[in-house]
mmCIF file of the N, C-alpha and C atoms, coordinates in Angstrom:
data_MODEL
# 
_entry.id   MODEL 
# 
loop_
_atom_site.group_PDB 
_atom_site.id 
_atom_site.type_symbol 
_atom_site.label_atom_id 
_atom_site.label_alt_id 
_atom_site.label_comp_id 
_atom_site.label_asym_id 
_atom_site.label_entity_id 
_atom_site.label_seq_id 
_atom_site.pdbx_PDB_ins_code 
_atom_site.Cartn_x 
_atom_site.Cartn_y 
_atom_site.Cartn_z 
_atom_site.occupancy 
_atom_site.B_iso_or_equiv 
_atom_site.pdbx_formal_charge 
_atom_site.auth_seq_id 
_atom_site.auth_comp_id 
_atom_site.auth_asym_id 
_atom_site.auth_atom_id 
_atom_site.pdbx_PDB_model_num 
ATOM 1   N N  . MET A 1 1  ? 51.688  9.072   129.355 1.00 0.00 ? 1  MET A N  1 
ATOM 2   C CA . MET A 1 1  ? 51.221  7.763   129.137 1.00 0.00 ? 1  MET A CA 1 
ATOM 3   C C  . MET A 1 1  ? 50.096  7.483   130.021 1.00 0.00 ? 1  MET A C  1 
ATOM 4   N N  . CYS A 1 2  ? 51.097  7.000   131.079 1.00 0.00 ? 2  CYS A N  1 
ATOM 5   C CA . CYS A 1 2  ? 50.144  6.497   132.257 1.00 0.00 ? 2  CYS A CA 1 
ATOM 6   C C  . CYS A 1 2  ? 49.052  6.924   132.725 1.00 0.00 ? 2  CYS A C  1 
ATOM 7   N N  . LEU A 1 3  ? 48.940  8.356   132.637 1.00 0.00 ? 3  LEU A N  1 
ATOM 8   C CA . LEU A 1 3  ? 47.804  9.235   132.986 1.00 0.00 ? 3  LEU A CA 1 
ATOM 9   C C  . LEU A 1 3  ? 46.849  9.103   132.239 1.00 0.00 ? 3  LEU A C  1 
ATOM 10  N N  . VAL A 1 4  ? 47.330  8.889   130.872 1.00 0.00 ? 4  VAL A N  1 
ATOM 11  C CA . VAL A 1 4  ? 46.085  8.352   129.911 1.00 0.00 ? 4  VAL A CA 1 
ATOM 12  C C  . VAL A 1 4  ? 45.241  7.475   130.051 1.00 0.00 ? 4  VAL A C  1 
ATOM 13  N N  . ALA A 1 5  ? 46.372  5.942   130.657 1.00 0.00 ? 5  ALA A N  1 
ATOM 14  C CA . ALA A 1 5  ? 45.715  4.818   130.867 1.00 0.00 ? 5  ALA A CA 1 
ATOM 15  C C  . ALA A 1 5  ? 44.993  4.726   131.871 1.00 0.00 ? 5  ALA A C  1 
ATOM 16  N N  . LEU A 1 6  ? 45.649  5.712   132.863 1.00 0.00 ? 6  LEU A N  1 
ATOM 17  C CA . LEU A 1 6  ? 44.843  5.505   134.312 1.00 0.00 ? 6  LEU A CA 1 
ATOM 18  C C  . LEU A 1 6  ? 43.240  6.340   134.157 1.00 0.00 ? 6  LEU A C  1 
ATOM 19  N N  . PHE A 1 7  ? 43.360  7.613   133.265 1.00 0.00 ? 7  PHE A N  1 
ATOM 20  C CA . PHE A 1 7  ? 41.880  8.198   133.138 1.00 0.00 ? 7  PHE A CA 1 
ATOM 21  C C  . PHE A 1 7  ? 41.111  7.266   132.557 1.00 0.00 ? 7  PHE A C  1 
ATOM 22  N N  . PHE A 1 8  ? 41.613  6.476   131.261 1.00 0.00 ? 8  PHE A N  1 
ATOM 23  C CA . PHE A 1 8  ? 40.768  5.666   130.524 1.00 0.00 ? 8  PHE A CA 1 
ATOM 24  C C  . PHE A 1 8  ? 40.305  4.656   131.425 1.00 0.00 ? 8  PHE A C  1 
ATOM 25  N N  . ALA A 1 9  ? 40.962  4.260   132.014 1.00 0.00 ? 9  ALA A N  1 
ATOM 26  C CA . ALA A 1 9  ? 40.338  3.107   133.115 1.00 0.00 ? 9  ALA A CA 1 
ATOM 27  C C  . ALA A 1 9  ? 39.203  3.466   134.081 1.00 0.00 ? 9  ALA A C  1 
ATOM 28  N N  . ALA A 1 10 ? 39.735  4.851   134.519 1.00 0.00 ? 10 ALA A N  1 
ATOM 29  C CA . ALA A 1 10 ? 38.565  5.128   135.646 1.00 0.00 ? 10 ALA A CA 1 
ATOM 30  C C  . ALA A 1 10 ? 37.369  5.819   134.305 1.00 0.00 ? 10 ALA A C  1 
ATOM 31  N N  . PHE A 1 11 ? 37.562  6.252   133.259 1.00 0.00 ? 11 PHE A N  1 
ATOM 32  C CA . PHE A 1 11 ? 36.083  6.604   132.490 1.00 0.00 ? 11 PHE A CA 1 
ATOM 33  C C  . PHE A 1 11 ? 35.562  4.991   132.485 1.00 0.00 ? 11 PHE A C  1 
ATOM 34  N N  . LEU A 1 12 ? 36.132  3.913   132.178 1.00 0.00 ? 12 LEU A N  1 
ATOM 35  C CA . LEU A 1 12 ? 35.783  2.627   131.723 1.00 0.00 ? 12 LEU A CA 1 
ATOM 36  C C  . LEU A 1 12 ? 34.996  1.924   133.038 1.00 0.00 ? 12 LEU A C  1 
ATOM 37  N N  . ILE A 1 13 ? 35.766  2.331   133.940 1.00 0.00 ? 13 ILE A N  1 
ATOM 38  C CA . ILE A 1 13 ? 34.876  2.109   135.569 1.00 0.00 ? 13 ILE A CA 1 
ATOM 39  C C  . ILE A 1 13 ? 33.568  2.631   135.656 1.00 0.00 ? 13 ILE A C  1 
ATOM 40  N N  . GLY A 1 14 ? 33.738  3.964   135.644 1.00 0.00 ? 14 GLY A N  1 
ATOM 41  C CA . GLY A 1 14 ? 32.694  4.986   135.402 1.00 0.00 ? 14 GLY A CA 1 
ATOM 42  C C  . GLY A 1 14 ? 31.401  4.525   134.947 1.00 0.00 ? 14 GLY A C  1 
ATOM 43  N N  . LEU A 1 15 ? 31.852  4.181   133.558 1.00 0.00 ? 15 LEU A N  1 
ATOM 44  C CA . LEU A 1 15 ? 30.872  3.938   132.545 1.00 0.00 ? 15 LEU A CA 1 
ATOM 45  C C  . LEU A 1 15 ? 30.063  2.327   133.035 1.00 0.00 ? 15 LEU A C  1 
ATOM 46  N N  . ILE A 1 16 ? 30.580  1.583   133.103 1.00 0.00 ? 16 ILE A N  1 
ATOM 47  C CA . ILE A 1 16 ? 30.283  0.378   133.697 1.00 0.00 ? 16 ILE A CA 1 
ATOM 48  C C  . ILE A 1 16 ? 29.055  0.488   134.992 1.00 0.00 ? 16 ILE A C  1 
ATOM 49  N N  . TRP A 1 17 ? 29.804  1.273   135.822 1.00 0.00 ? 17 TRP A N  1 
ATOM 50  C CA . TRP A 1 17 ? 28.890  1.356   137.319 1.00 0.00 ? 17 TRP A CA 1 
ATOM 51  C C  . TRP A 1 17 ? 27.725  2.107   136.896 1.00 0.00 ? 17 TRP A C  1 
ATOM 52  N N  . LEU A 1 18 ? 27.755  3.122   136.039 1.00 0.00 ? 18 LEU A N  1 
ATOM 53  C CA . LEU A 1 18 ? 26.370  3.616   135.256 1.00 0.00 ? 18 LEU A CA 1 
ATOM 54  C C  . LEU A 1 18 ? 25.514  2.706   134.569 1.00 0.00 ? 18 LEU A C  1 
ATOM 55  N N  . VAL A 1 19 ? 25.876  1.604   133.740 1.00 0.00 ? 19 VAL A N  1 
ATOM 56  C CA . VAL A 1 19 ? 25.375  0.817   133.232 1.00 0.00 ? 19 VAL A CA 1 
ATOM 57  C C  . VAL A 1 19 ? 24.467  -0.303  134.366 1.00 0.00 ? 19 VAL A C  1 
ATOM 58  N N  . VAL A 1 20 ? 25.413  -0.788  135.024 1.00 0.00 ? 20 VAL A N  1 
ATOM 59  C CA . VAL A 1 20 ? 25.157  -1.657  136.014 1.00 0.00 ? 20 VAL A CA 1 
ATOM 60  C C  . VAL A 1 20 ? 23.781  -0.817  137.171 1.00 0.00 ? 20 VAL A C  1 
ATOM 61  N N  . GLY A 1 21 ? 24.370  0.072   137.320 1.00 0.00 ? 21 GLY A N  1 
ATOM 62  C CA . GLY A 1 21 ? 23.486  1.314   138.238 1.00 0.00 ? 21 GLY A CA 1 
ATOM 63  C C  . GLY A 1 21 ? 22.061  1.181   137.730 1.00 0.00 ? 21 GLY A C  1 
ATOM 64  N N  . ASP A 1 22 ? 22.076  1.148   136.366 1.00 0.00 ? 22 ASP A N  1 
ATOM 65  C CA . ASP A 1 22 ? 20.576  1.732   135.639 1.00 0.00 ? 22 ASP A CA 1 
ATOM 66  C C  . ASP A 1 22 ? 19.861  0.038   135.560 1.00 0.00 ? 22 ASP A C  1 
ATOM 67  N N  . LEU A 1 23 ? 20.396  -0.984  135.479 1.00 0.00 ? 23 LEU A N  1 
ATOM 68  C CA . LEU A 1 23 ? 19.744  -2.297  135.499 1.00 0.00 ? 23 LEU A CA 1 
ATOM 69  C C  . LEU A 1 23 ? 18.606  -2.593  136.530 1.00 0.00 ? 23 LEU A C  1 
ATOM 70  N N  . PRO A 1 24 ? 18.671  -2.335  137.614 1.00 0.00 ? 24 PRO A N  1 
ATOM 71  C CA . PRO A 1 24 ? 17.317  -2.424  138.658 1.00 0.00 ? 24 PRO A CA 1 
ATOM 72  C C  . PRO A 1 24 ? 16.175  -1.879  137.763 1.00 0.00 ? 24 PRO A C  1 
ATOM 73  N N  . LYS A 1 25 ? 16.391  -0.372  137.292 1.00 0.00 ? 25 LYS A N  1 
ATOM 74  C CA . LYS A 1 25 ? 15.384  0.524   137.031 1.00 0.00 ? 25 LYS A CA 1 
ATOM 75  C C  . LYS A 1 25 ? 14.538  -0.282  135.444 1.00 0.00 ? 25 LYS A C  1 
ATOM 76  N N  . ILE A 1 26 ? 15.474  -1.295  134.901 1.00 0.00 ? 26 ILE A N  1 
ATOM 77  C CA . ILE A 1 26 ? 14.709  -1.876  133.715 1.00 0.00 ? 26 ILE A CA 1 
ATOM 78  C C  . ILE A 1 26 ? 13.668  -2.553  134.106 1.00 0.00 ? 26 ILE A C  1 
ATOM 79  N N  . GLU A 1 27 ? 14.043  -3.456  135.124 1.00 0.00 ? 27 GLU A N  1 
ATOM 80  C CA . GLU A 1 27 ? 13.325  -4.751  135.737 1.00 0.00 ? 27 GLU A CA 1 
ATOM 81  C C  . GLU A 1 27 ? 12.188  -4.401  135.765 1.00 0.00 ? 27 GLU A C  1 
ATOM 82  N N  . TYR A 1 28 ? 10.982  -5.076  135.333 1.00 0.00 ? 28 TYR A N  1 
ATOM 83  C CA . TYR A 1 28 ? 9.548   -4.886  135.695 1.00 0.00 ? 28 TYR A CA 1 
ATOM 84  C C  . TYR A 1 28 ? 8.668   -6.187  136.344 1.00 0.00 ? 28 TYR A C  1 
ATOM 85  N N  . HIS A 1 29 ? 8.307   -5.871  137.219 1.00 0.00 ? 29 HIS A N  1 
ATOM 86  C CA . HIS A 1 29 ? 7.503   -7.400  138.149 1.00 0.00 ? 29 HIS A CA 1 
ATOM 87  C C  . HIS A 1 29 ? 6.255   -7.673  137.316 1.00 0.00 ? 29 HIS A C  1 
ATOM 88  N N  . TYR A 1 30 ? 5.632   -8.514  136.471 1.00 0.00 ? 30 TYR A N  1 
ATOM 89  C CA . TYR A 1 30 ? 4.493   -8.615  136.253 1.00 0.00 ? 30 TYR A CA 1 
ATOM 90  C C  . TYR A 1 30 ? 3.588   -9.353  137.195 1.00 0.00 ? 30 TYR A C  1 
ATOM 91  N N  . VAL A 1 31 ? 2.361   -9.013  137.090 1.00 0.00 ? 31 VAL A N  1 
ATOM 92  C CA . VAL A 1 31 ? 1.392   -9.875  137.558 1.00 0.00 ? 31 VAL A CA 1 
ATOM 93  C C  . VAL A 1 31 ? 0.841   -10.729 136.826 1.00 0.00 ? 31 VAL A C  1 
ATOM 94  N N  . LEU A 1 32 ? 0.271   -11.758 137.664 1.00 0.00 ? 32 LEU A N  1 
ATOM 95  C CA . LEU A 1 32 ? -0.457  -13.107 136.891 1.00 0.00 ? 32 LEU A CA 1 
ATOM 96  C C  . LEU A 1 32 ? -1.329  -12.523 135.911 1.00 0.00 ? 32 LEU A C  1 
ATOM 97  N N  . GLU A 1 33 ? -2.231  -12.038 136.108 1.00 0.00 ? 33 GLU A N  1 
ATOM 98  C CA . GLU A 1 33 ? -3.297  -11.294 135.572 1.00 0.00 ? 33 GLU A CA 1 
ATOM 99  C C  . GLU A 1 33 ? -3.044  -10.477 134.016 1.00 0.00 ? 33 GLU A C  1 
ATOM 100 N N  . GLN A 1 34 ? -1.991  -10.319 134.135 1.00 0.00 ? 34 GLN A N  1 
ATOM 101 C CA . GLN A 1 34 ? -1.334  -9.432  133.267 1.00 0.00 ? 34 GLN A CA 1 
ATOM 102 C C  . GLN A 1 34 ? -0.957  -10.515 131.802 1.00 0.00 ? 34 GLN A C  1 
ATOM 103 N N  . ILE A 1 35 ? -0.707  -11.517 132.658 1.00 0.00 ? 35 ILE A N  1 
ATOM 104 C CA . ILE A 1 35 ? -0.041  -12.459 131.915 1.00 0.00 ? 35 ILE A CA 1 
ATOM 105 C C  . ILE A 1 35 ? -1.094  -13.779 130.990 1.00 0.00 ? 35 ILE A C  1 
ATOM 106 N N  . LEU A 1 36 ? -1.579  -13.925 131.984 1.00 0.00 ? 36 LEU A N  1 
ATOM 107 C CA . LEU A 1 36 ? -2.996  -15.057 132.055 1.00 0.00 ? 36 LEU A CA 1 
ATOM 108 C C  . LEU A 1 36 ? -4.355  -14.035 131.934 1.00 0.00 ? 36 LEU A C  1 
ATOM 109 N N  . ASP A 1 37 ? -4.826  -14.759 130.888 1.00 0.00 ? 37 ASP A N  1 
ATOM 110 C CA . ASP A 1 37 ? -6.652  -14.447 130.868 1.00 0.00 ? 37 ASP A CA 1 
ATOM 111 C C  . ASP A 1 37 ? -7.432  -15.239 131.346 1.00 0.00 ? 37 ASP A C  1 
ATOM 112 N N  . CYS A 1 38 ? -7.768  -15.269 132.733 1.00 0.00 ? 38 CYS A N  1 
ATOM 113 C CA . CYS A 1 38 ? -8.253  -16.490 133.287 1.00 0.00 ? 38 CYS A CA 1 
ATOM 114 C C  . CYS A 1 38 ? -9.653  -16.789 132.916 1.00 0.00 ? 38 CYS A C  1 
ATOM 115 N N  . GLU A 1 39 ? -10.657 -15.808 132.189 1.00 0.00 ? 39 GLU A N  1 
ATOM 116 C CA . GLU A 1 39 ? -11.833 -15.633 132.062 1.00 0.00 ? 39 GLU A CA 1 
ATOM 117 C C  . GLU A 1 39 ? -12.284 -16.780 131.169 1.00 0.00 ? 39 GLU A C  1 
ATOM 118 N N  . PRO A 1 40 ? -11.433 -17.002 130.139 1.00 0.00 ? 40 PRO A N  1 
ATOM 119 C CA . PRO A 1 40 ? -11.987 -18.294 129.121 1.00 0.00 ? 40 PRO A CA 1 
ATOM 120 C C  . PRO A 1 40 ? -11.912 -19.469 129.653 1.00 0.00 ? 40 PRO A C  1 
ATOM 121 N N  . ALA A 1 41 ? -10.982 -19.538 130.623 1.00 0.00 ? 41 ALA A N  1 
ATOM 122 C CA . ALA A 1 41 ? -10.568 -20.927 131.429 1.00 0.00 ? 41 ALA A CA 1 
ATOM 123 C C  . ALA A 1 41 ? -11.758 -21.164 132.021 1.00 0.00 ? 41 ALA A C  1 
ATOM 124 N N  . ARG A 1 42 ? -12.161 -20.523 132.824 1.00 0.00 ? 42 ARG A N  1 
ATOM 125 C CA . ARG A 1 42 ? -14.019 -20.674 133.609 1.00 0.00 ? 42 ARG A CA 1 
ATOM 126 C C  . ARG A 1 42 ? -14.869 -21.062 132.860 1.00 0.00 ? 42 ARG A C  1 
ATOM 127 N N  . GLU A 1 43 ? -14.963 -20.678 131.483 1.00 0.00 ? 43 GLU A N  1 
ATOM 128 C CA . GLU A 1 43 ? -15.839 -20.605 130.576 1.00 0.00 ? 43 GLU A CA 1 
ATOM 129 C C  . GLU A 1 43 ? -16.279 -22.021 130.021 1.00 0.00 ? 43 GLU A C  1 
ATOM 130 N N  . ASP A 1 44 ? -15.099 -22.701 129.818 1.00 0.00 ? 44 ASP A N  1 
ATOM 131 C CA . ASP A 1 44 ? -14.738 -23.712 129.115 1.00 0.00 ? 44 ASP A CA 1 
ATOM 132 C C  . ASP A 1 44 ? -14.870 -24.830 130.162 1.00 0.00 ? 44 ASP A C  1 
ATOM 133 N N  . PRO A 1 45 ? -15.789 -25.741 129.965 1.00 0.00 ? 45 PRO A N  1 
ATOM 134 C CA . PRO A 1 45 ? -16.176 -27.154 131.014 1.00 0.00 ? 45 PRO A CA 1 
ATOM 135 C C  . PRO A 1 45 ? -15.231 -27.858 130.851 1.00 0.00 ? 45 PRO A C  1 
ATOM 136 N N  . ASP A 1 46 ? -14.842 -28.180 129.434 1.00 0.00 ? 46 ASP A N  1 
ATOM 137 C CA . ASP A 1 46 ? -14.033 -29.230 129.470 1.00 0.00 ? 46 ASP A CA 1 
ATOM 138 C C  . ASP A 1 46 ? -12.302 -28.945 129.814 1.00 0.00 ? 46 ASP A C  1 
ATOM 139 N N  . LEU A 1 47 ? -11.871 -27.867 129.746 1.00 0.00 ? 47 LEU A N  1 
ATOM 140 C CA . LEU A 1 47 ? -10.602 -27.481 130.225 1.00 0.00 ? 47 LEU A CA 1 
ATOM 141 C C  . LEU A 1 47 ? -10.559 -27.346 132.063 1.00 0.00 ? 47 LEU A C  1 
ATOM 142 N N  . VAL A 1 48 ? -11.745 -27.226 132.428 1.00 0.00 ? 48 VAL A N  1 
ATOM 143 C CA . VAL A 1 48 ? -11.955 -26.954 133.972 1.00 0.00 ? 48 VAL A CA 1 
ATOM 144 C C  . VAL A 1 48 ? -11.705 -28.649 134.223 1.00 0.00 ? 48 VAL A C  1 
ATOM 145 N N  . ALA A 1 49 ? -12.176 -29.577 133.531 1.00 0.00 ? 49 ALA A N  1 
ATOM 146 C CA . ALA A 1 49 ? -12.494 -30.655 133.885 1.00 0.00 ? 49 ALA A CA 1 
ATOM 147 C C  . ALA A 1 49 ? -10.991 -31.528 133.868 1.00 0.00 ? 49 ALA A C  1 
ATOM 148 N N  . ARG A 1 50 ? -10.408 -30.978 132.789 1.00 0.00 ? 50 ARG A N  1 
ATOM 149 C CA . ARG A 1 50 ? -8.899  -31.395 132.688 1.00 0.00 ? 50 ARG A CA 1 
ATOM 150 C C  . ARG A 1 50 ? -8.137  -31.449 133.719 1.00 0.00 ? 50 ARG A C  1 
ATOM 151 N N  . THR A 1 51 ? -8.260  -29.801 133.951 1.00 0.00 ? 51 THR A N  1 
ATOM 152 C CA . THR A 1 51 ? -7.275  -29.031 135.055 1.00 0.00 ? 51 THR A CA 1 
ATOM 153 C C  . THR A 1 51 ? -7.623  -29.839 136.253 1.00 0.00 ? 51 THR A C  1 
ATOM 154 N N  . GLU A 1 52 ? -8.815  -30.073 136.836 1.00 0.00 ? 52 GLU A N  1 
ATOM 155 C CA . GLU A 1 52 ? -9.316  -30.585 137.899 1.00 0.00 ? 52 GLU A CA 1 
ATOM 156 C C  . GLU A 1 52 ? -8.610  -31.842 137.676 1.00 0.00 ? 52 GLU A C  1 
ATOM 157 N N  . ARG A 1 53 ? -8.642  -32.617 136.944 1.00 0.00 ? 53 ARG A N  1 
ATOM 158 C CA . ARG A 1 53 ? -8.013  -34.300 136.248 1.00 0.00 ? 53 ARG A CA 1 
ATOM 159 C C  . ARG A 1 53 ? -6.568  -34.295 136.814 1.00 0.00 ? 53 ARG A C  1 
ATOM 160 N N  . LEU A 1 54 ? -5.606  -33.370 136.312 1.00 0.00 ? 54 LEU A N  1 
ATOM 161 C CA . LEU A 1 54 ? -4.524  -33.050 136.369 1.00 0.00 ? 54 LEU A CA 1 
ATOM 162 C C  . LEU A 1 54 ? -3.942  -32.979 137.979 1.00 0.00 ? 54 LEU A C  1 
ATOM 163 N N  . ASP A 1 55 ? -4.936  -31.707 138.577 1.00 0.00 ? 55 ASP A N  1 
ATOM 164 C CA . ASP A 1 55 ? -4.643  -31.269 139.866 1.00 0.00 ? 55 ASP A CA 1 
ATOM 165 C C  . ASP A 1 55 ? -4.699  -32.795 140.586 1.00 0.00 ? 55 ASP A C  1 
ATOM 166 N N  . ALA A 1 56 ? -5.688  -33.784 140.114 1.00 0.00 ? 56 ALA A N  1 
ATOM 167 C CA . ALA A 1 56 ? -5.977  -34.920 140.947 1.00 0.00 ? 56 ALA A CA 1 
ATOM 168 C C  . ALA A 1 56 ? -4.850  -35.785 140.972 1.00 0.00 ? 56 ALA A C  1 
ATOM 169 N N  . LEU A 1 57 ? -4.477  -35.976 139.288 1.00 0.00 ? 57 LEU A N  1 
ATOM 170 C CA . LEU A 1 57 ? -3.211  -37.317 139.271 1.00 0.00 ? 57 LEU A CA 1 
ATOM 171 C C  . LEU A 1 57 ? -2.040  -36.461 140.111 1.00 0.00 ? 57 LEU A C  1 
ATOM 172 N N  . LYS A 1 58 ? -1.906  -35.327 140.186 1.00 0.00 ? 58 LYS A N  1 
ATOM 173 C CA . LYS A 1 58 ? -0.407  -34.741 140.979 1.00 0.00 ? 58 LYS A CA 1 
ATOM 174 C C  . LYS A 1 58 ? -0.142  -34.882 142.521 1.00 0.00 ? 58 LYS A C  1 
ATOM 175 N N  . ALA A 1 59 ? -1.663  -34.442 142.590 1.00 0.00 ? 59 ALA A N  1 
ATOM 176 C CA . ALA A 1 59 ? -1.796  -35.310 144.383 1.00 0.00 ? 59 ALA A CA 1 
ATOM 177 C C  . ALA A 1 59 ? -1.704  -37.004 144.521 1.00 0.00 ? 59 ALA A C  1 
ATOM 178 N N  . VAL A 1 60 ? -2.390  -37.760 143.596 1.00 0.00 ? 60 VAL A N  1 
ATOM 179 C CA . VAL A 1 60 ? -1.693  -38.973 143.814 1.00 0.00 ? 60 VAL A CA 1 
ATOM 180 C C  . VAL A 1 60 ? -0.492  -39.327 143.713 1.00 0.00 ? 60 VAL A C  1 
ATOM 181 N N  . GLU A 1 61 ? 0.322   -38.558 142.947 1.00 0.00 ? 61 GLU A N  1 
ATOM 182 C CA . GLU A 1 61 ? 1.524   -38.895 142.643 1.00 0.00 ? 61 GLU A CA 1 
ATOM 183 C C  . GLU A 1 61 ? 2.432   -38.411 143.617 1.00 0.00 ? 61 GLU A C  1 
ATOM 184 N N  . ALA A 1 62 ? 2.413   -37.476 144.330 1.00 0.00 ? 62 ALA A N  1 
ATOM 185 C CA . ALA A 1 62 ? 2.935   -36.990 145.729 1.00 0.00 ? 62 ALA A CA 1 
ATOM 186 C C  . ALA A 1 62 ? 2.758   -37.777 146.471 1.00 0.00 ? 62 ALA A C  1 
ATOM 187 N N  . LEU A 1 63 ? 1.508   -38.315 147.029 1.00 0.00 ? 63 LEU A N  1 
ATOM 188 C CA . LEU A 1 63 ? 1.376   -39.464 147.921 1.00 0.00 ? 63 LEU A CA 1 
ATOM 189 C C  . LEU A 1 63 ? 1.931   -40.735 147.473 1.00 0.00 ? 63 LEU A C  1 
ATOM 190 N N  . THR A 1 64 ? 2.154   -40.891 146.560 1.00 0.00 ? 64 THR A N  1 
ATOM 191 C CA . THR A 1 64 ? 2.852   -42.201 146.149 1.00 0.00 ? 64 THR A CA 1 
ATOM 192 C C  . THR A 1 64 ? 4.283   -42.269 146.270 1.00 0.00 ? 64 THR A C  1 
ATOM 193 N N  . LEU A 1 65 ? 4.902   -40.661 146.029 1.00 0.00 ? 65 LEU A N  1 
ATOM 194 C CA . LEU A 1 65 ? 6.042   -40.637 146.110 1.00 0.00 ? 65 LEU A CA 1 
ATOM 195 C C  . LEU A 1 65 ? 6.322   -40.507 147.569 1.00 0.00 ? 65 LEU A C  1 
ATOM 196 N N  . ARG A 1 66 ? 5.652   -39.976 148.583 1.00 0.00 ? 66 ARG A N  1 
ATOM 197 C CA . ARG A 1 66 ? 6.178   -39.996 150.033 1.00 0.00 ? 66 ARG A CA 1 
ATOM 198 C C  . ARG A 1 66 ? 5.664   -41.175 150.525 1.00 0.00 ? 66 ARG A C  1 
ATOM 199 N N  . GLU A 1 67 ? 4.677   -42.100 150.385 1.00 0.00 ? 67 GLU A N  1 
ATOM 200 C CA . GLU A 1 67 ? 4.802   -43.617 150.649 1.00 0.00 ? 67 GLU A CA 1 
ATOM 201 C C  . GLU A 1 67 ? 6.012   -44.469 150.253 1.00 0.00 ? 67 GLU A C  1 
ATOM 202 N N  . ALA A 1 68 ? 6.640   -44.131 149.042 1.00 0.00 ? 68 ALA A N  1 
ATOM 203 C CA . ALA A 1 68 ? 7.694   -45.077 148.502 1.00 0.00 ? 68 ALA A CA 1 
ATOM 204 C C  . ALA A 1 68 ? 9.102   -44.452 149.619 1.00 0.00 ? 68 ALA A C  1 
ATOM 205 N N  . ALA A 1 69 ? 8.905   -43.077 149.815 1.00 0.00 ? 69 ALA A N  1 
ATOM 206 C CA . ALA A 1 69 ? 10.154  -42.386 150.852 1.00 0.00 ? 69 ALA A CA 1 
ATOM 207 C C  . ALA A 1 69 ? 10.180  -43.454 151.546 1.00 0.00 ? 69 ALA A C  1 
ATOM 208 N N  . LEU A 1 70 ? 8.621   -42.953 152.333 1.00 0.00 ? 70 LEU A N  1 
ATOM 209 C CA . LEU A 1 70 ? 8.643   -43.819 153.694 1.00 0.00 ? 70 LEU A CA 1 
ATOM 210 C C  . LEU A 1 70 ? 8.748   -45.023 153.994 1.00 0.00 ? 70 LEU A C  1 
ATOM 211 N N  . ALA A 1 71 ? 8.736   -46.005 152.824 1.00 0.00 ? 71 ALA A N  1 
ATOM 212 C CA . ALA A 1 71 ? 8.566   -47.602 152.891 1.00 0.00 ? 71 ALA A CA 1 
ATOM 213 C C  . ALA A 1 71 ? 10.258  -47.549 152.764 1.00 0.00 ? 71 ALA A C  1 
ATOM 214 N N  . THR A 1 72 ? 10.876  -46.590 152.150 1.00 0.00 ? 72 THR A N  1 
ATOM 215 C CA . THR A 1 72 ? 12.414  -46.822 152.342 1.00 0.00 ? 72 THR A CA 1 
ATOM 216 C C  . THR A 1 72 ? 13.082  -46.585 153.378 1.00 0.00 ? 72 THR A C  1 
ATOM 217 N N  . VAL A 1 73 ? 12.570  -45.709 153.882 1.00 0.00 ? 73 VAL A N  1 
ATOM 218 C CA . VAL A 1 73 ? 13.046  -45.145 155.375 1.00 0.00 ? 73 VAL A CA 1 
ATOM 219 C C  . VAL A 1 73 ? 12.794  -46.348 156.142 1.00 0.00 ? 73 VAL A C  1 
ATOM 220 N N  . ASP A 1 74 ? 11.737  -46.766 156.205 1.00 0.00 ? 74 ASP A N  1 
ATOM 221 C CA . ASP A 1 74 ? 11.367  -47.858 157.252 1.00 0.00 ? 74 ASP A CA 1 
ATOM 222 C C  . ASP A 1 74 ? 12.028  -49.120 157.217 1.00 0.00 ? 74 ASP A C  1 
ATOM 223 N N  . ALA A 1 75 ? 12.385  -49.463 155.668 1.00 0.00 ? 75 ALA A N  1 
ATOM 224 C CA . ALA A 1 75 ? 13.029  -50.310 155.504 1.00 0.00 ? 75 ALA A CA 1 
ATOM 225 C C  . ALA A 1 75 ? 14.578  -50.639 155.932 1.00 0.00 ? 75 ALA A C  1 
ATOM 226 N N  . GLU A 1 76 ? 15.517  -49.325 155.623 1.00 0.00 ? 76 GLU A N  1 
ATOM 227 C CA . GLU A 1 76 ? 16.409  -48.641 156.218 1.00 0.00 ? 76 GLU A CA 1 
ATOM 228 C C  . GLU A 1 76 ? 16.746  -49.033 157.897 1.00 0.00 ? 76 GLU A C  1 
ATOM 229 N N  . LEU A 1 77 ? 15.666  -48.643 158.482 1.00 0.00 ? 77 LEU A N  1 
ATOM 230 C CA . LEU A 1 77 ? 15.473  -48.661 159.940 1.00 0.00 ? 77 LEU A CA 1 
ATOM 231 C C  . LEU A 1 77 ? 15.612  -50.208 160.445 1.00 0.00 ? 77 LEU A C  1 
ATOM 232 N N  . ARG A 1 78 ? 14.889  -50.969 159.621 1.00 0.00 ? 78 ARG A N  1 
ATOM 233 C CA . ARG A 1 78 ? 14.533  -52.176 160.267 1.00 0.00 ? 78 ARG A CA 1 
ATOM 234 C C  . ARG A 1 78 ? 15.754  -52.826 159.856 1.00 0.00 ? 78 ARG A C  1 
ATOM 235 N N  . ALA A 1 79 ? 16.723  -52.523 158.780 1.00 0.00 ? 79 ALA A N  1 
ATOM 236 C CA . ALA A 1 79 ? 17.773  -53.375 158.389 1.00 0.00 ? 79 ALA A CA 1 
ATOM 237 C C  . ALA A 1 79 ? 18.998  -52.744 159.220 1.00 0.00 ? 79 ALA A C  1 
ATOM 238 N N  . THR A 1 80 ? 18.882  -51.686 160.057 1.00 0.00 ? 80 THR A N  1 
ATOM 239 C CA . THR A 1 80 ? 19.846  -51.391 161.181 1.00 0.00 ? 80 THR A CA 1 
ATOM 240 C C  . THR A 1 80 ? 19.560  -51.637 162.295 1.00 0.00 ? 80 THR A C  1 
ATOM 241 N N  . ALA A 1 81 ? 18.368  -52.058 162.459 1.00 0.00 ? 81 ALA A N  1 
ATOM 242 C CA . ALA A 1 81 ? 17.907  -52.236 164.092 1.00 0.00 ? 81 ALA A CA 1 
ATOM 243 C C  . ALA A 1 81 ? 18.412  -53.845 163.946 1.00 0.00 ? 81 ALA A C  1 
# 
């Protein structure tokens, strides 16, 4: 009975390694051009303007966060000095 259990365990371990070994073969790397069609975005001036405005707002937000962090560090340094 122990031999049957050992044989079955070895079979299951081999089957798991077979399935796990095939997983990297299933993975596919997509390229941005396959997901997005960029041509219509270039043809729509309203969409381009909104995208540029969003990029500008993100840049302003990043600068604001950086200035706030610098002010916090400056205040902490002045408090310890």
